[in-house]
Steps between C-alpha positions, in 0.01 A plus 500: 500500500633191677400294196705724274795491738486120489495510120796736503694268728422202278603694192831609651570143613415372154754736344775421750446127534616391156838658566532261791375202303182482713160493327277770649160372393351197337613515138430305183732205450684655207584815692594310815737285299679817393513634856286804411278647769152579370341815644170445683179547301340839471297561816121509461307814572572864427840606379723715712508862391849581380649795687605817321823422318791608716788418271766448768300287748482124432143386439351154446128577479470398136656162583256447787216560256649262243786288642523292184665793322811420707529154346721603205746679726499212747579250225779714359676546834458132585706410195799659675483286813857391563666727244571866440341728242762704314235750387163612635238686297276704733169643383138452396330338199759645263757295692263205540453486124863415434359150540204579277552695174868538589571135577707424190722799576517403868598142421773615261650777713398500867424143599864401427606769750294347782249785496198513732180659368361675810201669342126493564238658277333811638756560772575850615813602687347429841411145395852429376636624832275252683617212283864593549449490875301177509655272238825314585705676234774652716683166478533514120803735477434643151770712343263706281145628559282630217230729641201631307204605715251782545271483198207373712526782756262709294332653808825646628695813411832481315677578827319217679574253220866597507510461879363147465761414238771641729373284787537191280852601400593552865346166595689324220831649608437411864419140410790457258803711597710589198233406245484687170151634429376582152213741556278510194281792404129440511393414147266719297133411531165640399348472847704763686791597281551858617496387863756227439730721296497751788591218738783398267646850522545441874606137514777553245675716762544194723770361272857550617665291226681309773237276654181625332487538122206661320376345178270738315273291281280788388721615207510139381120482487390790277135553404370278222151602392290508817744272683871475579767278351521168682162523674208265448149604400417591862742796475659395830679164490790410270445246227771254396681770304490725805673239714765462231544879493532505880749213493717669238516809722567301819774271373787753480439599863447147628815377325703755696398345830421141416698328226298306248503125561742311281330259266708184456618447146324212326692176500565370152573140432851421380556290198664163570 
């Protein structure tokens, strides 16, 4: 147990250190040059058994078993050393993949708004809560948060999933007073669709249209054959068209709270 506690301490230090500009562990030269802390290697020996998923209690067991999965999130947050993020996207692989299949849409619409992608593949609500508590993101002062989480909590009830989503909303509001939160419905998926639609029926009630705004993506993603519009062949993650669909739905809300950046007009040469 002491060995695992030591790993946990090293992992937490690795996450926090880059926010201070201090490398936590020996890192490759390219990463060190970019001031990115590299998580320690996966410990040898048997993996820790992940506890039963309690959606409202922060948990880091999956990161102890595979600390490298934190690297993407670490690199993304490190890019905001010394500057604010005007937007933060909070979630799992669906959020992470804005910089995968959705990258062209991200670069055109969200990168110009100083948006942070705070997603990790496979995360459940309890994992997101741990990251929110242990990454130095409170200093970023975003004006808008886009939250989509819960699809990986397949071993929980709709009520438990909704409670985890509520805990993330509460945590976001506590970290960023006055922030506007766009709470997205869980997308359709073949893995546990009935469960997630039942969870959606609860989480939609969290919107007050003052600080929390619910964006229901389900009507925008109708069934198409054995899949849903905007989803890739895995029946779970959006493809490029899905990220465009999501962006088109998000923009009217985001524009209410965060004006679009002004693109300077091109300078044309004058004739002598």
